[in-house]
N, C-alpha and C positions, 0 to 999 in steps of 0.2 A: 451584824451592828448594832448596837444596842442604843438608842439617842435621848432615853430619859432614867429616872432613876424607879422609876417602878418597874423597867424592867420590858419595855414593848420596843418588839423588835422593829425596824425600820423595812425590812422585808417583808412585809405583809401578805399574805396569799392575793392573788390576784383580783379574787371576788371580792375580797376585803376590802382588800386597796379602792378599787370603783363606788362599794357600796360607804366608805369614808367619804369619797369624793362626794357623790350625791345626797349626803346630811350637810354638808358642807355648802352646796349650793343652796340646798332649801334655807340655810341658811342668809346665802346674801341674795335671795328671791325678794327676802322678808325686807332686807334693807335697800336694798334697791328700790321693790315698790314705796317701798315708805316714803324717800328721797322725792317720787314724782307724785305721787297718787295723788297728796295734796292739794297740786297746781290747780287742776283743775275745779278743784273747790272752794279756790279761796272765794270767788264772787257770793258761792250760796255760803261760805263761812261768815262774808263782812256785815252780810244780811242779818244772817240769825244772831250775830253775838253784837252788830251796830259797830262795826269797826269799819275805817278803812286801809288805803293803800299800804301805811306808814305801818300799823298794827297786822297786817298781815306779812310785810315780811318779814316780820321779827317773827309771824307763826312759823314762816320755813326757815328760817334761819339760827332760830334758837336752837332747831335742832341740827342742823350741820355743823355751827361753831363749835358749839360742844363734842360734837363727832368728831369734828377735826381737833380739837384742841385735847382731846383724851387718848384718839389714835396710840399713839405712840405708846404713851404709859400702859393702854392695858396689854398691849403687843410684851412689853416688859415682862407684867404681872402674870401674863398666862406663861412666857417662858420658866418665869421662876416657880410660880405654884402649880401649875398642872393648866394645861390647854381647855380639856375637857372638862376641867371644873370650870374656869376664867368665862369658857362657850357657854355654861349652864345657868352661871350667873348671869350671865348676859340678856340671855333668853328670857330668863324671868322679870328682870327689870323690864325689858320691853315689853313684855306681855304686862302688865301691872300699868306701865304707865301709857300703853294704850287705853287701857281703862278708863284711867284720870282723862285724858285728851276726850274719850267719847261720852264722859257724861263732864264735863267741862262749862260750868254755867257762867264763864264770862272767859274775855282772851287771856286777862291774866293768868288765870290758872291754866288755860290751852299753852300758854306761852311755857310756863312751869312744867307742866306734864310732858311738851315737847323736848326741852330737856332733857329731862329725866332718858327720855325716850333714846335721845342720842348719847347717855350714859351709856345705855344699854346697846347699844349700836355697836358701840367702840369698842365692848368686848365679844363682838361677835365677825365683825369683816377683818381685820389682820389675824387672828386668832385661827379663824376655819384658814385662811390661805397659809400658815403655817403646819397647820393639822394636813391639810393636802403635801405642801411641798415633804413635811418628814415620809409620810404615806408614802410617798414617790419618786424615792431619789435618783432614779436612772432622768437624764435630760430630757430624753426626748418625747418618752413617756409623759413628764411632767410638762412639759410645753402643750402634748395633744392635752391635759387636762388643765391648762392654763387657758386652754381655746375652748373647752368646756364649760370651765366657770365664767371668762368672760363672755362667752355665748347667755348663760342663764342671766348674768349679771346686766347683761345690755338689754337680752328681753324684758327684765323684770321692770329697768327702768323707762325702755318706751313703753311697755302695755302699761304704767303708772296712769298715764293721763286717760285713756281707754277708761280703765278698770274705776276709776275715780269719775269718770261722768257717769257709766252705767251707776254707780251706787248712789252718786247723788239726785240721779232725777230719779231712781227709784227707790230708797230708803233714808234719804237725806243727810247733810255729812259727816253725822256723826257714824255712819258705816263706814265711812272711809278709816277708821281705828277699830272699829269692832271687828273688822275682815282679818286681822291679824293674828285675834286669838287661836282659832284652829291651824294656825301653821307653826304657831310659838307650841301648842301642846304638844304637836305630831314629830317638831323636831328636838322636841325635849327628850321622849321617848325617844326615837331612834339615837338619840345622841347617847344614851343611859347603853342601849344594845349593841351599836355597830361599831360608834369609835373610841380606841382603847385612848390610855392615858399618858400622855408625855409632857417630857418638861425640857430645859435645857441643862447639858450635865454640867454645866458650871453656873449657878444663877448670881446675875449682877445683880447691883444694890441699886435700889429705887434711887431715883436722882429728883427731890423733891425742888429745890430750887429752880429746874428745869422745866419742870413742868408747871410750875407755877407762872413761869416768863414765857413759856410756851402759848397758853392757855390767853394772856394778856395780851401777845402779842394778836393772836387771829380775832379773840374778840372785840380790841380797840381797833383794829385794822377796819372790818368788817362794821363795826357798829357805826364808824366815820362815814364810810358810804350809805350806808343807810338813814341818816341821819341829816347827813351834809345839805341835799336837795329842799330839806325842812327848816333848818336852823338857818343855812346860808355857810358856805364854805371859807366865807372870814370870819365866822363867830368866834369867842372866843372861849367857849366853851370846844369848838371844833380847834381851835389853836392848840388849847391845850389835849384834844384826842393827839393831834400829831405828835406833840412831845411826848405825850406818855407811850404812845406807841412807837415811835423811833427809839427813844429808850429801851425799854423792852426788849425791843429786836437787839440791841447792841451790846447789853447785859445776858441775851440769851447765847449771843456769839461769845462772849467772855466766859460766862458758866460752863459753855460745853468745854471748850476749849482746854478749861485747864482740871476737867474732872477725871480721873481713872477710867468710870464706865459710866460716859456721858449717857443722858436719856437719848440725844439724836448724834452720832460720829460725824464731826461735819470732815473727815478723812474720804466719808463716801464719796463727799461732792468731787473729790479731788478726781475722780474715774469720770470721764465723760459719761459711759454708761448710763450711770446713776444719775446724775446730774441732769443730762437730757430727759429719763425718765418721770424724774419728778418736775419738771417746766413743764413739758408733756402733759403730765399728768393735771397741772392747773388749767392747762389751755383747752384739752378736750372736755375739761367739767364744766367750763369758763361757757364753751361752746354750747354744750349739750342745755344747760340752764338754762342760757337767753333765750334759744330757742323755743324750749318748754314754756316760758313763762310770759313772753312776747305772744306764743300761740293760744295760749289763753286768755290773753287780755286782749288780743286784737279779734279776735272771733269771737268771742262770748261779751266784750265792752262795744268793738266798734263797728261788728258786724249783727250781733243779735244771735248768734248760732246756741243751740241746747248743751248744757255738757256733753250729753252724748254726742251729738255732732263736732263740737271739737275737739274732743278727744279719738275720735274716728279721724281725724282728717291727720294725725299724727302714726296712724296702724301704715303706712309707708313704712316709716322709722322703725317701727316696731322687727317690719318683716326686715328689711335692711340689716340691722342690727343682728336678727337671728341668723340669717343666712352668713353674713362674712367674719361673724365671729367665730365659727369653729373652722372656718377656712383661712384664716388670721394665724390661729392658731397651728394650723400643720403647717403652713409657711414658715411662720416660726423656726418649726421642730427643723425645716427642712436646708431652708435656706439666709435664717437670723432673721433681725428684728429687721433691717432697713426698708426692705420691700414691702411687708406692709403696713410700718409707719409711712411710708411715702403715698401709698394709696389712702391711707386713712386721711393726709394730709390735703390731697388732691377732692377727695370726697366732700369732705368740710367744707375748704373752700368753696367748691364750688355751688355746694345747697347755699351757702352764705352769700353767693352773688345773685344767685336767683333772685332775693329777695331783697337785695339793694334799692330797687326802684318800688318797694312795695307801695299800693295804694290802698283806695277803701273797694275799688272795683277788680283788684286784680283777681284772675281766674282759678280757679281751683287744680286742674290741670299742675301750672305751675307751683300752687303751696306743695300740691301731694309730693310733685319732682323732689322739690327743696326737702323736706317732708326724707325721703326715702334717700335722697344724697347725703343727708346728713345722718340717717340710722348708720349706712353703710360706714361713713370714715370712722362713727362709731364702734362701729363692731370689729374693723381692723385695727381698731385705734390700742385696744386692751390688752391684748395680748401681748404683744412687742413689749410696751409699756412694762408693765408687771413682768416678764422674765426678763429686761435689761435690770430691772432694778434687784430681780432677787438670784440672777445667775453669778455664780461666784462667790455667791457668800456661803460663810458655813451655815450648817443646817439649823446649828443654837443658836441661830440670830434670825431666823425666818421670821420669826413674830414681830422682831423691831422694821427689821428691814421693809416686810411688806406696812408695814404699820405707818413706815414715811411717805412712801407712795397714798397711801391712803389718804394721810392729812393731806397730800396737796389736792387729790381729787373733790376731798370736802371742800377745803377751801377755794377751790375754783367755783365750786359749787355754792358758796357763800356770795362769792364774789361778783357770779356772772349773776346773781336773784338781787343783791344789792345795785348792779350798775343798771339792773333794767327798772328798777324802783327809782331810781333817779332822770333816768331817761323820760319815764313816763308819768311823772309824780303832777298832781293836779292837770294833767289833760282832760280835753272834754273828749268822750269817744269818738268823733267826725277827725280828732286830731291823731288818735292811736299810730295810723299807718306811717304821716309823716313822722310822727316822732320815735317810731319804733328802727328808723332809718342805718341811724348810726348802730344800732344792735345786730344789725345784720350786716351791715360793713367789719362788725369786731369777730363776727362770726368766719367771716371770712378769712382775716385776718389769722385767727387762731389757728385754720388751716394752713396756713404759710407759713406759719410759725412753726409747725410738725415738719411741713417740707425742709424746713433747714436745718432743723436738728434729724431729721431720717441723713440728710444730703452729707450734713458737718459734723455731726456729734459722733452719730454711729458711724462715721466710715471713720474716725480716729479714736475711739473708743477703746479703751485697754482695761485691764485688771489690777493692776498695780496696788495702790491701795488695798483694794479686796485679798487678792494673794495672800497679803502682810496680816491682814485679821484672820484669814482662812488659819496661817502657820501660827497665826497665836491664839488660836481657839476663840477668836473674835472677841479678844480682850484687847485696848488701846496699849500702846508700851507707855505712853506719857504719863508720868506720876502725876499726881493730884497736888 
């Protein structure tokens, strides 16, 4: 079976298929690490550049907002112009922006460079998933590969705080960005040697109005969450933000319903498994980023931990994610998504409940147990969510399909960071423990939502709209 105009066979030799997976996992390790490695370095960045909590939130969210806003279009570009080509352009952009971050003289340049990093990262995550899906057409083999993928991604995000703590303590906060360069160079070389070029058999037209509206929706609503505690939720500019965000969301729905080849095919959301995967991805990443940022602020500001010590507290999270992600992939391949998603919700919910009574003297065993449980839940979550999103879709739509759930993840990350900022804004160090309790209740609530999705949504999941798309070759029947 030929999947691209370049003639690349989708039935690659076994050794080649797993080599392709290894290269794509390396890129995902880079994206995941950079999503969380900065968290533990935020206090040092703040001191180095003379910026407070508000600017630090934008340092993190400039990356995640741009990444979330462009993921779907990057997937479509890869399907049209070649996945390996777009993948390599993303690596180059990401590496160049990392250098700009490392050399940034002030917070303005740092935030701008982080935004460019987000552009590059948007070309890595969905494109790499599309490459993997096309290299591994067998459903059981693909489920195992997604388990490995999820394990690497989970490990990278969980190791981010530990790696960041060591780098900041030993080399300063600028090392957080210099560390990306060797990984980028290796990934560029290996992608040229190992990864075959592929593209969708039928190229879709680009949806520029949809892209603009999606970016506005994500950026405005995250900006509202970040600026609300500082400006006041009833301030005129905030009310204007609510209006712009609501209008952009309504416009996005109207535009996408009318286009023959939309950026986001809204018919996919009529399939319970797909819609549930998107909602679940938001919940998982809200929980993850609330956990990581509250951990950094509570331990470093509230209890005076050094960056390496604060990062070390998250080691059980890395352990849980690393052990449970490949296990989750095997479970998905054998029994489907419902069981591992139930385990994910149970572990995340239990981890959040461990810390809803957090105070300034909470013991280390409780902190370590909570992070172990949340890490295990994160490890179990990614494989069933990813598999639910892409299963049943035509493989020439894999880039866009993976991009929608990746967008949901990054939107969840940005929302989680913004919510933490709202909780701790203006708090003295001794007040951080009490101020963070609603955040831990939110983590527990995200776990409960995953349980609902596993029990209700996946139980009635069908493939109607997706089967229609598959028969149509991935193109909606609706005329513009």
